[in-house]
GUMAR-705277 format. One record per residue: residue number from 0; chain; x, y, z of N, C-alpha, C in turn. Coordinates in steps of 0.02 Angstrom, whole numbers, m for minus. Layout:
N
(zami NUM; 'A'; (X; Y; Z); (X; Y; Z); (X; Y; Z))
...
END
This chain:
85
(zami 0; 'A'; (5847; 4356; 1494); (5779; 4386; 1463); (5812; 4429; 1412))
(zami 1; 'A'; (5759; 4433; 1337); (5779; 4446; 1296); (5728; 4524; 1296))
(zami 2; 'A'; (5766; 4583; 1270); (5749; 4648; 1275); (5715; 4668; 1194))
(zami 3; 'A'; (5648; 4679; 1190); (5624; 4694; 1114); (5647; 4763; 1095))
(zami 4; 'A'; (5672; 4789; 1047); (5702; 4850; 1038); (5636; 4890; 1006))
(zami 5; 'A'; (5639; 4954; 1022); (5560; 5015; 1001); (5602; 5045; 946))
(zami 6; 'A'; (5557; 5059; 902); (5577; 5095; 848); (5534; 5151; 848))
(zami 7; 'A'; (5579; 5215; 866); (5508; 5284; 859); (5514; 5307; 795))
(zami 8; 'A'; (5472; 5342; 764); (5463; 5372; 720); (5447; 5454; 721))
(zami 9; 'A'; (5473; 5494; 683); (5466; 5570; 695); (5391; 5592; 655))
(zami 10; 'A'; (5356; 5638; 673); (5304; 5650; 655); (5308; 5679; 576))
(zami 11; 'A'; (5380; 5708; 547); (5375; 5717; 488); (5374; 5637; 450))
(zami 12; 'A'; (5403; 5598; 463); (5430; 5527; 442); (5348; 5502; 439))
(zami 13; 'A'; (5296; 5490; 483); (5256; 5477; 496); (5190; 5514; 435))
(zami 14; 'A'; (5205; 5591; 445); (5168; 5613; 370); (5172; 5593; 304))
(zami 15; 'A'; (5250; 5590; 296); (5277; 5558; 229); (5243; 5497; 210))
(zami 16; 'A'; (5235; 5435; 258); (5224; 5402; 245); (5135; 5377; 219))
(zami 17; 'A'; (5122; 5450; 270); (5034; 5439; 253); (5005; 5467; 195))
(zami 18; 'A'; (5065; 5493; 154); (5055; 5522; 77); (5076; 5469; 45))
(zami 19; 'A'; (5109; 5423; 56); (5119; 5369; 11); (5053; 5331; m13))
(zami 20; 'A'; (5070; 5314; m73); (5035; 5276; m115); (5027; 5209; m90))
(zami 21; 'A'; (4980; 5171; m105); (4979; 5099; m105); (5042; 5054; m136))
(zami 22; 'A'; (5051; 5081; m215); (5104; 5044; m241); (5153; 5069; m209))
(zami 23; 'A'; (5177; 5140; m177); (5241; 5149; m145); (5240; 5110; m100))
(zami 24; 'A'; (5193; 5103; m45); (5193; 5048; 16); (5224; 4981; m3))
(zami 25; 'A'; (5190; 4967; m45); (5202; 4889; m73); (5260; 4876; m114))
(zami 26; 'A'; (5292; 4936; m134); (5342; 4923; m149); (5394; 4938; m96))
(zami 27; 'A'; (5404; 4966; m51); (5446; 4996; 17); (5453; 4912; 56))
(zami 28; 'A'; (5366; 4883; 55); (5385; 4807; 95); (5409; 4748; 44))
(zami 29; 'A'; (5408; 4764; m13); (5443; 4701; m52); (5516; 4717; m43))
(zami 30; 'A'; (5544; 4781; m52); (5616; 4786; m59); (5644; 4780; 21))
(zami 31; 'A'; (5597; 4782; 62); (5630; 4786; 141); (5642; 4700; 123))
(zami 32; 'A'; (5584; 4662; 117); (5587; 4585; 111); (5634; 4574; 76))
(zami 33; 'A'; (5647; 4606; 31); (5721; 4584; m6); (5784; 4597; 15))
(zami 34; 'A'; (5774; 4633; 43); (5825; 4678; 87); (5859; 4617; 141))
(zami 35; 'A'; (5806; 4596; 169); (5805; 4551; 242); (5805; 4498; 216))
(zami 36; 'A'; (5798; 4457; 156); (5778; 4385; 156); (5850; 4346; 163))
(zami 37; 'A'; (5833; 4279; 188); (5899; 4237; 180); (5943; 4222; 135))
(zami 38; 'A'; (5905; 4255; 63); (5960; 4227; 24); (6012; 4276; m2))
(zami 39; 'A'; (6062; 4258; m24); (6108; 4300; m32); (6089; 4352; m78))
(zami 40; 'A'; (6115; 4409; m82); (6086; 4463; m146); (6119; 4441; m217))
(zami 41; 'A'; (6070; 4458; m265); (6114; 4440; m329); (6170; 4500; m336))
(zami 42; 'A'; (6209; 4476; m372); (6262; 4534; m386); (6250; 4578; m449))
(zami 43; 'A'; (6275; 4652; m428); (6232; 4697; m494); (6308; 4714; m543))
(zami 44; 'A'; (6282; 4731; m592); (6342; 4739; m637); (6331; 4798; m677))
(zami 45; 'A'; (6378; 4834; m649); (6402; 4916; m690); (6393; 4906; m749))
(zami 46; 'A'; (6347; 4972; m792); (6338; 4979; m867); (6357; 5041; m873))
(zami 47; 'A'; (6358; 5038; m935); (6365; 5112; m959); (6305; 5118; m1022))
(zami 48; 'A'; (6277; 5191; m1015); (6194; 5186; m1062); (6221; 5273; m1080))
(zami 49; 'A'; (6191; 5277; m1140); (6188; 5341; m1156); (6127; 5359; m1148))
(zami 50; 'A'; (6112; 5418; m1126); (6044; 5444; m1117); (6042; 5520; m1136))
(zami 51; 'A'; (5988; 5555; m1164); (5987; 5627; m1180); (5988; 5640; m1107))
(zami 52; 'A'; (6023; 5704; m1103); (6042; 5733; m1053); (5970; 5765; m1011))
(zami 53; 'A'; (5924; 5804; m1067); (5869; 5816; m1029); (5819; 5765; m1013))
(zami 54; 'A'; (5826; 5717; m1059); (5766; 5656; m1025); (5804; 5635; m962))
(zami 55; 'A'; (5869; 5624; m938); (5889; 5608; m895); (5882; 5656; m833))
(zami 56; 'A'; (5888; 5726; m847); (5872; 5768; m794); (5812; 5762; m779))
(zami 57; 'A'; (5778; 5760; m819); (5688; 5771; m800); (5674; 5707; m761))
(zami 58; 'A'; (5692; 5641; m785); (5679; 5574; m740); (5719; 5582; m667))
(zami 59; 'A'; (5770; 5618; m668); (5801; 5623; m596); (5746; 5663; m560))
(zami 60; 'A'; (5735; 5719; m583); (5684; 5772; m546); (5616; 5734; m517))
(zami 61; 'A'; (5580; 5693; m568); (5541; 5646; m561); (5540; 5600; m506))
(zami 62; 'A'; (5595; 5565; m494); (5627; 5526; m441); (5625; 5540; m392))
(zami 63; 'A'; (5653; 5611; m387); (5658; 5659; m325); (5609; 5667; m291))
(zami 64; 'A'; (5538; 5686; m325); (5477; 5689; m313); (5445; 5648; m288))
(zami 65; 'A'; (5447; 5582; m296); (5415; 5519; m294); (5481; 5491; m214))
(zami 66; 'A'; (5521; 5520; m195); (5578; 5506; m139); (5601; 5428; m175))
(zami 67; 'A'; (5626; 5418; m219); (5668; 5383; m252); (5722; 5372; m293))
(zami 68; 'A'; (5786; 5343; m273); (5858; 5368; m316); (5833; 5351; m382))
(zami 69; 'A'; (5841; 5396; m437); (5835; 5359; m497); (5846; 5316; m531))
(zami 70; 'A'; (5928; 5277; m498); (5935; 5195; m521); (5883; 5160; m505))
(zami 71; 'A'; (5859; 5162; m444); (5831; 5131; m406); (5757; 5115; m451))
(zami 72; 'A'; (5751; 5167; m483); (5676; 5176; m525); (5679; 5167; m581))
(zami 73; 'A'; (5748; 5148; m625); (5759; 5107; m672); (5757; 5051; m668))
(zami 74; 'A'; (5792; 5013; m620); (5772; 4947; m617); (5711; 4915; m598))
(zami 75; 'A'; (5668; 4974; m569); (5596; 4955; m563); (5573; 4945; m619))
(zami 76; 'A'; (5587; 5006; m636); (5548; 4993; m735); (5584; 4949; m771))
(zami 77; 'A'; (5628; 4919; m760); (5650; 4866; m799); (5617; 4802; m771))
(zami 78; 'A'; (5623; 4784; m727); (5575; 4737; m678); (5502; 4719; m694))
(zami 79; 'A'; (5476; 4773; m695); (5401; 4782; m725); (5380; 4778; m780))
(zami 80; 'A'; (5432; 4804; m823); (5434; 4779; m904); (5448; 4700; m912))
(zami 81; 'A'; (5495; 4671; m889); (5492; 4604; m883); (5433; 4553; m866))
(zami 82; 'A'; (5409; 4582; m801); (5325; 4548; m797); (5289; 4562; m839))
(zami 83; 'A'; (5285; 4616; m874); (5218; 4634; m908); (5230; 4597; m974))
(zami 84; 'A'; (5276; 4571; m1013); (5301; 4542; m1084); (5299; 4462; m1078))
END
């Protein structure tokens, strides 16, 4: 007999999810799909880039407001820019 697992969510987590925009939800689902896809993930390349401290600080603060790691947001911006141009 196969037992199905049950995932439980806290009230705080559910409240946070309700505040997400459609874009944030779609982004989460897309990242979840990529994370669990059968394809091996592409390798990441460590790079070095100079960014003004005040710009980076502001970017990190805004990323935190959207509960997104700032490096993830940088990668998302890069992907979005590639798709638009």
